[in-house]
C-alpha positions in Angstrom: -86.1 -41.5 47.9 -89.6 -42.6 48.9 -91.7 -44.7 46.7 -94.6 -47.0 47.4 -93.6 -49.8 45.2 -91.0 -52.5 45.4 -88.4 -52.1 42.7 -85.4 -54.1 41.6 -82.0 -52.8 42.5 -81.9 -49.1 41.7 -79.9 -48.4 38.5 -77.0 -46.0 38.6 -76.0 -43.6 35.9 -72.8 -45.5 35.2 -74.9 -48.5 34.3 -76.1 -46.6 31.2 -72.7 -46.0 29.6 -73.0 -49.1 27.4 -76.4 -47.7 26.1 -75.7 -44.0 25.6 -71.9 -43.5 26.0 -69.7 -42.0 28.6 -69.9 -38.4 27.3 -73.7 -38.4 27.8 -73.4 -39.7 31.4 -70.6 -37.2 32.1 -72.8 -34.3 30.8 -75.6 -35.4 33.1 -73.3 -35.4 36.1 -72.0 -32.0 35.3 -75.5 -30.6 35.1 -76.5 -32.2 38.4 -73.4 -30.7 40.0 -74.7 -27.2 39.3 -77.8 -28.1 41.3 -76.0 -29.5 44.3 -77.9 -28.7 47.5 -81.3 -28.6 45.7 -84.0 -31.0 46.7 -86.9 -32.3 44.6 -90.4 -33.8 45.2 -92.4 -35.8 42.6 -96.2 -36.3 43.3 -98.6 -38.5 41.3 -101.7 -40.5 42.0 -100.6 -44.2 41.9 -97.5 -46.1 42.8 -98.2 -49.1 40.6 -99.9 -49.5 37.2 -99.7 -47.0 34.3 -96.8 -45.3 32.6 -96.3 -42.4 35.1 -95.6 -44.7 38.0 -93.2 -46.8 35.8 -91.3 -43.6 34.8 -91.0 -42.4 38.4 -90.0 -45.8 39.7 -86.9 -45.6 37.4 -86.3 -41.8 37.2 -86.2 -41.1 41.0 -83.3 -43.4 41.7 -81.3 -41.8 38.9 -81.9 -38.3 40.2 -80.7 -39.6 43.6 -77.6 -41.1 42.0 -76.9 -37.8 40.2 -76.8 -36.1 43.6 -80.4 -34.6 43.7 -82.2 -35.8 46.8 -85.7 -36.7 45.5 -88.8 -37.7 47.4 -91.7 -39.4 45.5 -95.1 -39.3 47.1 -98.5 -40.6 46.1 -101.8 -38.9 46.9 -104.6 -40.9 48.6 -108.4 -40.7 48.0 -111.6 -42.7 48.1 -113.3 -44.6 45.3 -115.5 -41.7 44.4 -112.5 -39.3 44.1 -110.8 -41.6 41.6 -114.0 -42.1 39.7 -114.2 -38.3 39.4 -110.5 -38.0 38.3 -111.1 -40.8 35.7 -114.0 -38.9 34.3 -111.8 -35.8 34.2 -109.1 -37.8 32.4 -111.6 -39.1 29.8 -113.1 -35.6 29.3 -109.6 -34.0 28.9 -109.0 -36.6 26.1 -112.2 -35.4 24.4 -114.8 -37.8 25.8 -118.3 -36.6 26.8 -118.5 -35.4 30.4 -121.6 -35.8 32.6 -120.3 -34.7 35.9 -122.4 -34.3 39.1 -122.5 -30.9 40.8 -120.4 -31.9 43.8 -117.6 -33.5 41.8 -115.5 -30.3 41.6 -115.9 -29.8 45.4 -114.9 -33.4 46.0 -111.8 -32.9 43.9 -110.8 -29.8 45.9 -111.6 -31.4 49.3 -109.4 -34.5 48.5 -106.5 -32.4 47.3 -106.8 -30.3 50.5 -106.7 -33.4 52.7 -103.5 -34.5 50.9 -102.0 -31.0 51.2 -102.5 -31.1 55.0 -100.9 -34.6 55.2 -97.8 -33.7 53.1 -94.8 -31.5 53.7 -93.4 -29.3 51.0 -89.9 -28.4 52.0 -88.2 -29.1 48.7 -86.7 -26.6 46.3 -88.7 -27.9 43.3 -92.0 -29.7 43.2 -93.3 -31.6 40.1 -97.0 -32.5 40.1 -98.0 -35.2 37.6 -101.3 -35.0 35.8 -104.7 -33.6 37.1 -105.4 -35.7 40.1 -103.0 -33.9 42.5 -103.1 -30.6 40.7 -104.9 -28.8 43.6 -101.8 -29.3 45.8 -100.6 -26.0 44.4 -102.4 -24.4 47.3 -99.5 -25.6 49.5 -97.3 -23.1 47.7 -99.0 -20.2 49.4 -98.3 -21.5 52.9 -94.7 -22.3 52.0 -94.2 -18.8 50.6 -95.4 -17.3 53.9 -92.8 -19.3 55.6 -90.1 -17.9 53.3 -89.8 -21.1 51.2 -89.7 -20.0 47.6 -89.9 -23.4 45.8 -90.5 -23.8 42.1 -93.7 -25.7 41.1 -94.1 -27.5 37.8 -97.1 -29.3 36.4 -96.3 -32.3 34.2 -99.2 -33.3 32.0 -99.0 -36.8 30.5 -102.3 -36.7 28.7 -103.6 -35.3 25.4 -105.3 -32.0 25.9 -105.8 -31.2 22.2 -109.6 -32.0 22.4 -110.2 -31.2 26.1 -113.7 -30.8 27.3 -114.3 -27.1 27.9 -116.0 -27.4 31.3 -113.4 -29.6 32.9 -110.5 -27.7 31.4 -111.9 -24.3 32.5 -112.1 -25.7 36.0 -108.5 -26.9 36.0 -106.9 -24.2 34.1 -106.7 -21.6 37.0 -104.7 -24.2 38.9 -102.3 -24.8 36.0 -101.6 -21.1 35.7 -100.4 -20.9 39.3 -97.4 -23.1 38.4 -94.1 -21.8 37.2 -94.1 -24.0 34.1 -96.0 -26.8 32.5 -94.6 -29.8 30.7 -96.3 -31.6 27.7 -95.6 -34.7 25.8 -96.4 -33.2 22.4 -96.7 -29.7 20.9 -100.3 -30.5 19.9 -101.2 -30.8 23.6 -100.2 -27.3 24.6 -102.7 -24.7 25.6 -102.8 -20.9 25.5 -101.4 -20.6 29.0 -99.9 -17.6 30.8 -96.9 -19.7 32.0 -94.0 -21.2 30.1 -94.7 -24.6 28.4 -91.9 -27.1 27.7 -91.9 -30.3 25.5 -90.9 -33.3 27.6 -91.0 -36.7 25.8 -91.8 -39.6 28.2 -89.0 -42.2 28.1 -88.3 -45.9 28.7 -85.5 -47.4 30.8 -83.5 -49.9 28.6 -82.2 -51.6 31.8 -85.6 -52.1 33.4 -87.1 -55.6 33.6 -89.6 -54.6 30.9 -86.9 -53.7 28.4 -83.6 -55.5 29.3 -82.4 -58.3 27.0 -83.8 -61.8 27.7 -82.6 -65.3 26.8 -84.5 -66.7 23.8 -85.3 -69.8 25.9 -87.0 -67.7 28.5 -89.1 -65.9 25.9 -90.2 -69.2 24.5 -91.1 -70.5 28.0 -93.3 -67.5 28.7 -95.0 -67.8 25.3 -95.7 -71.5 26.0 -96.9 -70.7 29.5 -99.6 -68.5 28.1 -100.6 -70.9 25.4 -99.1 -69.0 22.5 -97.9 -70.9 19.4 -94.6 -69.2 18.2 -94.7 -71.1 14.9 -97.5 -68.9 13.8 -97.6 -65.0 13.6 -98.4 -63.4 17.0 -100.1 -59.9 17.1 -99.8 -58.3 20.5 -101.2 -55.2 22.2 -99.8 -54.4 25.7 -102.0 -51.9 27.5 -104.2 -51.3 30.5 -107.7 -52.5 29.9 -109.0 -49.0 29.0 -111.6 -48.0 26.4 -109.2 -45.3 25.1 -106.8 -48.1 24.2 -109.5 -49.6 22.0 -108.9 -53.3 22.8 -112.2 -54.2 21.1 -111.1 -52.4 18.0 -107.9 -54.5 18.0 -110.0 -57.7 18.1 -112.0 -56.4 15.1 -108.8 -55.7 13.1 -107.4 -59.1 14.0 -110.5 -60.8 12.7 -110.0 -59.0 9.3 -106.4 -60.1 9.2 -107.4 -63.7 10.2 -109.1 -64.1 6.9 -105.8 -63.9 5.1 -103.2 -65.0 7.7 -103.3 -67.8 10.3 -102.3 -65.6 13.2 -103.0 -65.2 16.9 -103.8 -62.2 19.0 -102.6 -61.4 22.5 -104.2 -58.6 24.6 -102.1 -58.3 27.7 -102.3 -55.7 30.5 -103.8 -54.9 33.8 -105.2 -52.0 35.8 -104.0 -49.1 37.9 -105.1 -48.2 41.4 -106.5 -44.8 40.1 -108.6 -46.4 37.3 -111.9 -47.8 38.5 -113.1 -48.8 34.9 -110.5 -51.5 34.3 -112.7 -54.5 35.4 -115.6 -53.5 33.2 -113.4 -53.0 30.2 -111.8 -56.4 30.7 -115.2 -58.0 30.7 -116.1 -56.2 27.5 -112.9 -57.5 25.9 -113.7 -61.1 27.0 -117.2 -60.8 25.5 -115.8 -59.4 22.2 -113.3 -62.3 22.0 -116.3 -64.7 22.1 -114.3 -67.8 22.9 -111.8 -67.5 19.9 -109.1 -70.0 20.8 -106.5 -67.9 19.0 -107.1 -64.8 21.2 -105.3 -64.7 24.5 -106.5 -62.1 27.1 -104.0 -61.8 29.8 -104.9 -59.8 33.0 -101.4 -59.4 34.4 -100.4 -58.1 37.9 -98.4 -54.9 38.0 -95.1 -56.8 38.7 -95.2 -58.8 35.4 -92.5 -56.7 33.8 -90.3 -59.5 32.6 -93.3 -61.4 31.2 -94.4 -58.3 29.3 -90.9 -58.0 28.0 -91.0 -61.6 26.8 -94.4 -61.2 25.2 -93.2 -58.2 23.2 -90.0 -60.0 22.1 -92.0 -63.2 21.1 -94.5 -61.2 19.0 -94.4 -60.8 15.3 -96.1 -57.4 15.3 -96.9 -55.1 18.2 -100.1 -53.0 18.0 -101.1 -49.8 19.8 -104.6 -48.9 18.5 -105.4 -46.1 20.9 -108.3 -43.7 20.4 -106.6 -41.1 22.5 -103.1 -41.3 23.9 -100.9 -39.1 26.1 -97.8 -40.7 24.6 -98.0 -44.5 24.6 -94.7 -45.7 25.9 -95.6 -49.3 25.0 -94.7 -48.1 21.4 -91.2 -47.2 22.4 -90.8 -50.4 24.4 -91.7 -52.4 21.3 -89.5 -50.3 19.0 -86.6 -50.8 21.4 -87.0 -54.5 20.9 -86.8 -54.0 17.1 -90.4 -55.0 16.6 -92.5 -53.6 13.7 -95.3 -51.5 15.2 -98.8 -50.7 13.9 -100.2 -47.8 15.9 -102.8 -45.1 15.8 -101.8 -41.6 14.7 -103.0 -40.0 18.0 -101.4 -38.2 20.9 -97.6 -38.7 21.1 -97.5 -41.8 19.0 -96.5 -40.0 15.8 -93.4 -38.7 17.6 -92.4 -42.3 18.0 -93.7 -43.9 14.8 -92.6 -42.2 11.6 -94.9 -43.7 9.0 -93.2 -46.4 6.9 -89.8 -45.6 8.5 -90.0 -46.6 12.2 -93.5 -48.2 12.0 -96.9 -47.9 10.5 -99.5 -45.2 11.5 -103.3 -45.9 11.2 -106.6 -44.1 11.7 -109.2 -46.9 11.7 -109.9 -50.6 12.2 -109.6 -51.4 8.5 -106.4 -49.3 8.2 -105.0 -51.2 11.2 -105.8 -54.5 9.6 -104.4 -53.4 6.2 -101.0 -52.4 7.7 -100.8 -55.6 9.7 -101.4 -57.7 6.6 -98.8 -55.6 4.7 -96.1 -56.3 7.3 -97.0 -60.0 7.5 -96.7 -60.2 3.7 -93.4 -58.2 3.7 -91.1 -59.6 6.5 -88.0 -58.0 5.2 -89.6 -54.5 5.3 -91.0 -55.4 8.7 -87.5 -56.1 10.0 -86.1 -52.9 8.5 -88.7 -50.7 10.2 -87.9 -52.5 13.5 -84.3 -51.7 13.2 -85.0 -48.0 12.4 -87.4 -47.9 15.3 -84.7 -49.1 17.7 -82.3 -46.4 16.6 -85.1 -43.7 16.9 -85.8 -44.7 20.5 -82.1 -44.8 21.3 -81.7 -41.2 20.1 -84.8 -39.7 21.7 -86.7 -41.8 24.2 -84.3 -43.3 26.7 -84.6 -42.3 30.4 -81.2 -40.6 30.4 -82.7 -38.0 28.0 -85.6 -37.4 30.4 -83.2 -37.0 33.3 -81.2 -34.4 31.4 -84.3 -32.5 30.4 -85.3 -32.2 34.1 -81.9 -31.0 35.1 -81.9 -28.4 32.4 -85.4 -27.3 33.4 -84.4 -26.9 37.0 -81.4 -24.8 36.0 -83.6 -22.6 33.8 -86.1 -22.0 36.6 -83.4 -21.3 39.1 -81.7 -18.8 36.8 -85.0 -17.0 36.1 -85.6 -16.5 39.8 -82.0 -15.6 40.5 
């Protein structure tokens, strides 16, 4: 396994028996045994920051432990390349696109530089998101050398409102893959290749999700100046306009008229997101010195602190304007927290309205549901419990691992 980030001790499949049961772990090992001898490569655009890197940092060791040698590589690029791919990302989520004429050429040139740097000797290659999509050109050279690998494109973003110009540029690359993987049926496109539904998942044993002593949770809350004797509203997200942190502040101010509460906006940035610093400044200006708003710009290794912030919160918010999936929702649900979240992207797969959380469509709607939960603590506890069970059934990393193994078997059988 190769990864560009320092992780805690790699978890092993047997560690998950207490969470998912021995039969589930045994089934995963049986599926992996059918793939013995196969090798896998995962490629994405950042080793730290963002949900994709977190997933790979936990998934790759489990693939290794299951007996599938797996290499994780990260593409490189200059500041302008990542500014271009950020613009692509926003446009694919439906934002306006004002690209410069040379941007498509820069995208192709940077992918070509990475293709020349990397080796593709594996039996299956999974490319994550648009940034490294152009690496599919490596398949032609490998085929000439008699290496018939399977290539899969894993899309973690919401394409339901994709900007036409950007999508039409990227689509020919997508259709050269053997299959595409999406986080929600709403994200799929009219493609000529098979499309599969792959829910992102959380690792219950990761530092961000493992159980914590109550005294540590209290220590972290005090460290950040948060008063646990009053309600705490928290959103954990990168400082990204699509996460709408300013909208969260607006909702909090409505709630504040009725409940003496506090707001925590905690997150950081990713190496492939050049807009983070500007968004963080916008959030600070919107907070306007309110002593009950805590804006925490956390480094990427703050997993245990984030865990404690979620566990110490009364309600967790995820007011995204667009969302690929929003794993912070599953993280909060796993901790039995009532969640108020926007009905966008993959969030409705996690939050079933009034059962595992509350779905909203606007700032006033977000404020209303927060007020409702604060006024009905028994109901809030109930949706938290149901949310935990929903995540256990659908959104744990062992389910993701099993989906990948099944996909590999399907692709191998189709070729055989």
